PDB file of N, CA, C and O in Angstrom:
ATOM      1  N   MET A   1       7.153 -10.287   1.937  1.00  0.00           N
ATOM      2  CA  MET A   1       6.255  -9.268   1.329  1.00  0.00           C
ATOM      3  C   MET A   1       7.096  -7.890   1.417  1.00  0.00           C
ATOM      4  O   MET A   1       6.950  -7.056   0.523  1.00  0.00           O
ATOM      5  N   LEU A   2       8.064  -7.630   2.603  1.00  0.00           N
ATOM      6  CA  LEU A   2       8.880  -6.543   2.686  1.00  0.00           C
ATOM      7  C   LEU A   2       9.714  -6.541   1.654  1.00  0.00           C
ATOM      8  O   LEU A   2      10.261  -5.480   1.354  1.00  0.00           O
ATOM      9  N   PHE A   3       9.983  -7.771   0.883  1.00  0.00           N
ATOM     10  CA  PHE A   3      10.752  -7.572  -0.466  1.00  0.00           C
ATOM     11  C   PHE A   3      10.176  -7.076  -1.540  1.00  0.00           C
ATOM     12  O   PHE A   3      10.768  -6.416  -2.394  1.00  0.00           O
ATOM     13  N   VAL A   4       8.899  -7.391  -1.554  1.00  0.00           N
ATOM     14  CA  VAL A   4       8.533  -6.842  -2.600  1.00  0.00           C
ATOM     15  C   VAL A   4       7.983  -5.463  -2.593  1.00  0.00           C
ATOM     16  O   VAL A   4       7.983  -4.792  -3.625  1.00  0.00           O
ATOM     17  N   PHE A   5       7.464  -4.966  -1.344  1.00  0.00           N
ATOM     18  CA  PHE A   5       7.640  -3.665  -1.457  1.00  0.00           C
ATOM     19  C   PHE A   5       8.872  -2.668  -1.506  1.00  0.00           C
ATOM     20  O   PHE A   5       8.909  -1.505  -1.907  1.00  0.00           O
ATOM     21  N   LEU A   6       9.933  -3.526  -0.942  1.00  0.00           N
ATOM     22  CA  LEU A   6      11.526  -2.749  -1.362  1.00  0.00           C
ATOM     23  C   LEU A   6      11.680  -2.575  -2.926  1.00  0.00           C
ATOM     24  O   LEU A   6      12.059  -1.600  -3.575  1.00  0.00           O
ATOM     25  N   ALA A   7      11.301  -3.717  -3.286  1.00  0.00           N
ATOM     26  CA  ALA A   7      11.744  -3.977  -4.977  1.00  0.00           C
ATOM     27  C   ALA A   7      10.577  -2.918  -5.619  1.00  0.00           C
ATOM     28  O   ALA A   7      11.040  -2.222  -6.522  1.00  0.00           O
ATOM     29  N   VAL A   8       9.664  -2.765  -5.422  1.00  0.00           N
ATOM     30  CA  VAL A   8       8.728  -1.390  -5.971  1.00  0.00           C
ATOM     31  C   VAL A   8       9.138  -0.075  -5.716  1.00  0.00           C
ATOM     32  O   VAL A   8       9.145   0.721  -6.655  1.00  0.00           O
ATOM     33  N   THR A   9       9.510   0.311  -4.501  1.00  0.00           N
ATOM     34  CA  THR A   9      10.170   1.323  -3.786  1.00  0.00           C
ATOM     35  C   THR A   9      11.313   1.965  -4.734  1.00  0.00           C
ATOM     36  O   THR A   9      11.344   3.100  -5.211  1.00  0.00           O
ATOM     37  N   ILE A  10      12.345   0.790  -4.880  1.00  0.00           N
ATOM     38  CA  ILE A  10      13.684   0.916  -5.649  1.00  0.00           C
ATOM     39  C   ILE A  10      13.251   1.239  -7.064  1.00  0.00           C
ATOM     40  O   ILE A  10      13.641   2.202  -7.724  1.00  0.00           O
ATOM     41  N   GLY A  11      12.323   0.230  -7.474  1.00  0.00           N
ATOM     42  CA  GLY A  11      12.169   0.549  -9.051  1.00  0.00           C
ATOM     43  C   GLY A  11      11.137   1.821  -9.161  1.00  0.00           C
ATOM     44  O   GLY A  11      10.972   2.210 -10.317  1.00  0.00           O
ATOM     45  N   CYS A  12      10.620   2.329  -8.434  1.00  0.00           N
ATOM     46  CA  CYS A  12       9.741   3.429  -8.684  1.00  0.00           C
ATOM     47  C   CYS A  12      10.853   4.950  -8.598  1.00  0.00           C
ATOM     48  O   CYS A  12      10.854   5.950  -9.316  1.00  0.00           O
ATOM     49  N   LEU A  13      11.710   4.589  -7.432  1.00  0.00           N
ATOM     50  CA  LEU A  13      13.030   5.730  -7.610  1.00  0.00           C
ATOM     51  C   LEU A  13      13.803   5.235  -9.155  1.00  0.00           C
ATOM     52  O   LEU A  13      13.862   6.007 -10.112  1.00  0.00           O
ATOM     53  N   TYR A  14      14.124   4.428  -9.172  1.00  0.00           N
ATOM     54  CA  TYR A  14      15.088   4.509 -10.607  1.00  0.00           C
ATOM     55  C   TYR A  14      14.197   4.981 -11.489  1.00  0.00           C
ATOM     56  O   TYR A  14      14.625   6.061 -11.895  1.00  0.00           O
ATOM     57  N   ALA A  15      12.958   4.658 -12.093  1.00  0.00           N
ATOM     58  CA  ALA A  15      12.097   5.196 -12.748  1.00  0.00           C
ATOM     59  C   ALA A  15      11.913   6.649 -12.789  1.00  0.00           C
ATOM     60  O   ALA A  15      11.810   7.241 -13.864  1.00  0.00           O
ATOM     61  N   THR A  16      11.866   7.255 -11.635  1.00  0.00           N
ATOM     62  CA  THR A  16      11.761   8.739 -11.444  1.00  0.00           C
ATOM     63  C   THR A  16      12.762   8.937 -11.789  1.00  0.00           C
ATOM     64  O   THR A  16      12.657   9.373 -12.936  1.00  0.00           O
ATOM     65  N   PHE A  17      14.053   8.877 -11.416  1.00  0.00           N
ATOM     66  CA  PHE A  17      15.193   9.376 -11.852  1.00  0.00           C
ATOM     67  C   PHE A  17      15.544   9.425 -13.160  1.00  0.00           C
ATOM     68  O   PHE A  17      15.953  10.471 -13.664  1.00  0.00           O
ATOM     69  N   ARG A  18      15.403   8.154 -13.925  1.00  0.00           N
ATOM     70  CA  ARG A  18      15.769   7.792 -15.269  1.00  0.00           C
ATOM     71  C   ARG A  18      14.456   8.657 -16.276  1.00  0.00           C
ATOM     72  O   ARG A  18      14.856   9.038 -17.375  1.00  0.00           O
ATOM     73  N   TYR A  19      13.438   8.863 -16.045  1.00  0.00           N
ATOM     74  CA  TYR A  19      12.349   9.142 -16.906  1.00  0.00           C
ATOM     75  C   TYR A  19      11.970  10.662 -16.508  1.00  0.00           C
ATOM     76  O   TYR A  19      11.345  11.358 -17.309  1.00  0.00           O
ATOM     77  N   ARG A  20      12.304  11.074 -15.451  1.00  0.00           N
ATOM     78  CA  ARG A  20      11.694  12.347 -14.667  1.00  0.00           C
ATOM     79  C   ARG A  20      10.467  12.629 -14.773  1.00  0.00           C
ATOM     80  O   ARG A  20       9.892  13.570 -15.320  1.00  0.00           O
ATOM     81  N   LYS A  21       9.937  11.335 -13.946  1.00  0.00           N
ATOM     82  CA  LYS A  21       8.290  11.645 -13.912  1.00  0.00           C
ATOM     83  C   LYS A  21       8.114  11.661 -12.368  1.00  0.00           C
ATOM     84  O   LYS A  21       8.131  10.533 -11.876  1.00  0.00           O
ATOM     85  N   PRO A  22       7.975  12.523 -11.635  1.00  0.00           N
ATOM     86  CA  PRO A  22       7.682  12.627 -10.339  1.00  0.00           C
ATOM     87  C   PRO A  22       6.355  11.836  -9.756  1.00  0.00           C
ATOM     88  O   PRO A  22       6.152  11.360  -8.639  1.00  0.00           O
ATOM     89  N   TRP A  23       5.503  11.878 -10.974  1.00  0.00           N
ATOM     90  CA  TRP A  23       4.367  10.765 -10.403  1.00  0.00           C
ATOM     91  C   TRP A  23       4.659   9.490 -10.080  1.00  0.00           C
ATOM     92  O   TRP A  23       3.819   8.860  -9.436  1.00  0.00           O
ATOM     93  N   MET A  24       5.515   9.056 -10.341  1.00  0.00           N
ATOM     94  CA  MET A  24       5.921   7.530  -9.911  1.00  0.00           C
ATOM     95  C   MET A  24       6.170   7.700  -8.654  1.00  0.00           C
ATOM     96  O   MET A  24       5.995   6.601  -8.129  1.00  0.00           O
ATOM     97  N   LEU A  25       6.545   8.615  -7.714  1.00  0.00           N
ATOM     98  CA  LEU A  25       6.597   8.259  -6.428  1.00  0.00           C
ATOM     99  C   LEU A  25       5.534   7.936  -5.805  1.00  0.00           C
ATOM    100  O   LEU A  25       5.618   7.413  -4.694  1.00  0.00           O
ATOM    101  N   THR A  26       4.636   8.120  -6.247  1.00  0.00           N
ATOM    102  CA  THR A  26       3.330   7.925  -5.646  1.00  0.00           C
ATOM    103  C   THR A  26       2.771   6.228  -5.616  1.00  0.00           C
ATOM    104  O   THR A  26       1.848   5.845  -4.897  1.00  0.00           O
ATOM    105  N   ILE A  27       3.388   5.531  -6.360  1.00  0.00           N
ATOM    106  CA  ILE A  27       3.373   4.498  -6.461  1.00  0.00           C
ATOM    107  C   ILE A  27       3.438   3.473  -5.446  1.00  0.00           C
ATOM    108  O   ILE A  27       2.501   2.697  -5.259  1.00  0.00           O
ATOM    109  N   PRO A  28       4.562   3.443  -4.754  1.00  0.00           N
ATOM    110  CA  PRO A  28       4.547   2.409  -3.513  1.00  0.00           C
ATOM    111  C   PRO A  28       3.792   3.048  -2.366  1.00  0.00           C
ATOM    112  O   PRO A  28       3.528   2.397  -1.355  1.00  0.00           O
ATOM    113  N   PHE A  29       3.478   4.190  -2.498  1.00  0.00           N
ATOM    114  CA  PHE A  29       2.052   4.441  -1.395  1.00  0.00           C
ATOM    115  C   PHE A  29       0.625   3.926  -1.829  1.00  0.00           C
ATOM    116  O   PHE A  29      -0.278   3.616  -1.051  1.00  0.00           O
ATOM    117  N   LEU A  30       0.589   3.898  -2.887  1.00  0.00           N
ATOM    118  CA  LEU A  30      -0.785   3.146  -3.632  1.00  0.00           C
ATOM    119  C   LEU A  30      -0.513   1.887  -3.574  1.00  0.00           C
ATOM    120  O   LEU A  30      -1.590   1.291  -3.549  1.00  0.00           O
ATOM    121  N   THR A  31       0.695   0.873  -3.525  1.00  0.00           N
ATOM    122  CA  THR A  31       0.725  -0.173  -3.163  1.00  0.00           C
ATOM    123  C   THR A  31       0.505  -0.681  -1.602  1.00  0.00           C
ATOM    124  O   THR A  31      -0.170  -1.672  -1.323  1.00  0.00           O
ATOM    125  N   LEU A  32       1.088   0.037  -0.762  1.00  0.00           N
ATOM    126  CA  LEU A  32       0.879  -0.015   0.520  1.00  0.00           C
ATOM    127  C   LEU A  32      -0.577   0.106   0.760  1.00  0.00           C
ATOM    128  O   LEU A  32      -1.138  -0.780   1.405  1.00  0.00           O
ATOM    129  N   PHE A  33      -1.271   1.161   0.282  1.00  0.00           N
ATOM    130  CA  PHE A  33      -2.761   1.113   0.485  1.00  0.00           C
ATOM    131  C   PHE A  33      -3.674   0.405   0.038  1.00  0.00           C
ATOM    132  O   PHE A  33      -4.810   0.273   0.494  1.00  0.00           O
ATOM    133  N   GLY A  34      -2.944  -0.350  -1.392  1.00  0.00           N
ATOM    134  CA  GLY A  34      -4.073  -1.675  -1.788  1.00  0.00           C
ATOM    135  C   GLY A  34      -3.773  -2.878  -0.914  1.00  0.00           C
ATOM    136  O   GLY A  34      -4.638  -3.688  -0.580  1.00  0.00           O
ATOM    137  N   TYR A  35      -2.397  -2.953  -0.536  1.00  0.00           N
ATOM    138  CA  TYR A  35      -2.088  -4.229   0.251  1.00  0.00           C
ATOM    139  C   TYR A  35      -3.297  -3.918   1.815  1.00  0.00           C
ATOM    140  O   TYR A  35      -4.168  -4.766   2.013  1.00  0.00           O
ATOM    141  N   MET A  36      -3.223  -3.000   2.531  1.00  0.00           N
ATOM    142  CA  MET A  36      -3.851  -2.740   3.334  1.00  0.00           C
ATOM    143  C   MET A  36      -5.589  -3.044   3.151  1.00  0.00           C
ATOM    144  O   MET A  36      -6.381  -3.652   3.871  1.00  0.00           O
ATOM    145  N   ILE A  37      -5.759  -2.300   1.807  1.00  0.00           N
ATOM    146  CA  ILE A  37      -7.338  -2.916   1.647  1.00  0.00           C
ATOM    147  C   ILE A  37      -7.703  -4.223   1.757  1.00  0.00           C
ATOM    148  O   ILE A  37      -8.635  -4.738   2.375  1.00  0.00           O
ATOM    149  N   VAL A  38      -6.507  -4.876   0.806  1.00  0.00           N
ATOM    150  CA  VAL A  38      -6.747  -6.612   0.858  1.00  0.00           C
ATOM    151  C   VAL A  38      -6.849  -7.274   2.102  1.00  0.00           C
ATOM    152  O   VAL A  38      -7.553  -8.281   2.180  1.00  0.00           O
ATOM    153  N   GLN A  39      -6.147  -6.778   3.232  1.00  0.00           N
ATOM    154  CA  GLN A  39      -5.904  -7.488   4.412  1.00  0.00           C
ATOM    155  C   GLN A  39      -7.155  -7.049   5.163  1.00  0.00           C
ATOM    156  O   GLN A  39      -7.456  -7.875   6.025  1.00  0.00           O
ATOM    157  N   ILE A  40      -7.819  -6.202   5.112  1.00  0.00           N
ATOM    158  CA  ILE A  40      -8.994  -5.570   5.589  1.00  0.00           C
ATOM    159  C   ILE A  40      -9.939  -6.530   5.298  1.00  0.00           C
ATOM    160  O   ILE A  40     -10.641  -7.147   6.098  1.00  0.00           O
ATOM    161  N   VAL A  41      -9.904  -6.626   3.899  1.00  0.00           N
ATOM    162  CA  VAL A  41     -11.030  -7.604   3.094  1.00  0.00           C
ATOM    163  C   VAL A  41     -11.289  -8.916   3.227  1.00  0.00           C
ATOM    164  O   VAL A  41     -12.332  -9.534   3.012  1.00  0.00           O
ATOM    165  N   MET A  42      -9.856  -9.414   3.741  1.00  0.00           N
ATOM    166  CA  MET A  42      -9.862 -10.920   4.400  1.00  0.00           C
ATOM    167  C   MET A  42     -10.417 -11.171   5.623  1.00  0.00           C
ATOM    168  O   MET A  42     -10.644 -12.345   5.916  1.00  0.00           O
ATOM    169  N   VAL A  43     -10.681 -10.295   6.395  1.00  0.00           N
ATOM    170  CA  VAL A  43     -11.220 -10.818   7.598  1.00  0.00           C
ATOM    171  C   VAL A  43     -12.646 -11.037   7.536  1.00  0.00           C
ATOM    172  O   VAL A  43     -13.353 -10.319   6.829  1.00  0.00           O
ATOM    173  N   PRO A  44     -13.082 -11.918   8.182  1.00  0.00           N
ATOM    174  CA  PRO A  44     -14.462 -12.705   7.906  1.00  0.00           C
ATOM    175  C   PRO A  44     -15.665 -11.863   8.617  1.00  0.00           C
ATOM    176  O   PRO A  44     -16.775 -12.389   8.684  1.00  0.00           O
ATOM    177  N   LEU A  45     -15.497 -10.848   9.031  1.00  0.00           N
ATOM    178  CA  LEU A  45     -16.518  -9.682   9.243  1.00  0.00           C
ATOM    179  C   LEU A  45     -17.001  -8.926   8.313  1.00  0.00           C
ATOM    180  O   LEU A  45     -16.346  -8.924   7.271  1.00  0.00           O
ATOM    181  N   ASP A  46     -18.261  -8.054   8.352  1.00  0.00           N
ATOM    182  CA  ASP A  46     -18.422  -6.926   7.749  1.00  0.00           C
ATOM    183  C   ASP A  46     -17.588  -6.314   7.321  1.00  0.00           C
ATOM    184  O   ASP A  46     -16.516  -6.462   7.906  1.00  0.00           O
ATOM    185  N   PHE A  47     -17.598  -5.415   6.222  1.00  0.00           N
ATOM    186  CA  PHE A  47     -16.031  -4.551   6.070  1.00  0.00           C
ATOM    187  C   PHE A  47     -16.316  -3.047   7.103  1.00  0.00           C
ATOM    188  O   PHE A  47     -15.430  -2.352   7.601  1.00  0.00           O
ATOM    189  N   MET A  48     -18.021  -2.810   7.232  1.00  0.00           N
ATOM    190  CA  MET A  48     -17.655  -1.505   8.117  1.00  0.00           C
ATOM    191  C   MET A  48     -17.389  -1.974   9.698  1.00  0.00           C
ATOM    192  O   MET A  48     -16.872  -1.291  10.583  1.00  0.00           O
ATOM    193  N   GLU A  49     -17.928  -3.438   9.800  1.00  0.00           N
ATOM    194  CA  GLU A  49     -17.352  -3.576  11.489  1.00  0.00           C
ATOM    195  C   GLU A  49     -16.046  -3.430  11.694  1.00  0.00           C
ATOM    196  O   GLU A  49     -15.560  -2.778  12.618  1.00  0.00           O
ATOM    197  N   THR A  50     -15.175  -4.277  10.487  1.00  0.00           N
ATOM    198  CA  THR A  50     -14.076  -4.514  10.641  1.00  0.00           C
ATOM    199  C   THR A  50     -13.070  -3.132  10.885  1.00  0.00           C
ATOM    200  O   THR A  50     -12.220  -3.037  11.770  1.00  0.00           O
ATOM    201  N   VAL A  51     -13.424  -2.037   9.797  1.00  0.00           N
ATOM    202  CA  VAL A  51     -12.989  -0.721   9.592  1.00  0.00           C
ATOM    203  C   VAL A  51     -13.259  -0.042  11.229  1.00  0.00           C
ATOM    204  O   VAL A  51     -12.336   0.350  11.944  1.00  0.00           O
ATOM    205  N   ARG A  52     -14.339  -0.018  11.513  1.00  0.00           N
ATOM    206  CA  ARG A  52     -15.026   0.284  13.237  1.00  0.00           C
ATOM    207  C   ARG A  52     -13.890  -0.127  14.064  1.00  0.00           C
ATOM    208  O   ARG A  52     -13.233   0.693  14.705  1.00  0.00           O
ATOM    209  N   PHE A  53     -13.592  -1.662  14.059  1.00  0.00           N
ATOM    210  CA  PHE A  53     -12.794  -2.208  15.175  1.00  0.00           C
ATOM    211  C   PHE A  53     -11.360  -1.519  14.905  1.00  0.00           C
ATOM    212  O   PHE A  53     -10.859  -0.865  15.820  1.00  0.00           O
ATOM    213  N   ILE A  54     -10.714  -1.642  13.722  1.00  0.00           N
ATOM    214  CA  ILE A  54      -9.295  -1.168  13.705  1.00  0.00           C
ATOM    215  C   ILE A  54      -9.191   0.269  14.191  1.00  0.00           C
ATOM    216  O   ILE A  54      -8.216   0.552  14.888  1.00  0.00           O
ATOM    217  N   PHE A  55     -10.194   1.319  13.869  1.00  0.00           N
ATOM    218  CA  PHE A  55     -10.023   2.483  14.373  1.00  0.00           C
ATOM    219  C   PHE A  55     -10.474   2.805  15.906  1.00  0.00           C
ATOM    220  O   PHE A  55     -10.351   3.940  16.365  1.00  0.00           O
ATOM    221  N   SER A  56     -11.024   1.687  16.685  1.00  0.00           N
ATOM    222  CA  SER A  56     -11.392   1.959  18.054  1.00  0.00           C
ATOM    223  C   SER A  56     -10.156   1.302  18.747  1.00  0.00           C
ATOM    224  O   SER A  56     -10.073   1.549  19.950  1.00  0.00           O
ATOM    225  N   LEU A  57      -9.384   0.677  18.324  1.00  0.00           N
ATOM    226  CA  LEU A  57      -8.023   0.091  19.031  1.00  0.00           C
ATOM    227  C   LEU A  57      -7.570   1.606  19.488  1.00  0.00           C
ATOM    228  O   LEU A  57      -7.687   2.670  18.881  1.00  0.00           O
ATOM    229  N   ARG A  58      -6.987   1.304  20.833  1.00  0.00           N
ATOM    230  CA  ARG A  58      -5.855   2.101  21.113  1.00  0.00           C
ATOM    231  C   ARG A  58      -4.789   1.759  21.788  1.00  0.00           C
ATOM    232  O   ARG A  58      -3.876   2.569  21.951  1.00  0.00           O
TER     233      ARG A  58
END
């Protein structure tokens, strides 16, 4: 999975400098956010219980 995120990041950096579109730098962050949401949804508990559990960890 690390290589997928690295490939997305490198691809977005290349596209940003090649096409001069700075908004493409947000794509790696959106990819990580989407991956986090998918991992939370895969937990067999209720969504809100899972979120409360994650944020109650210290």
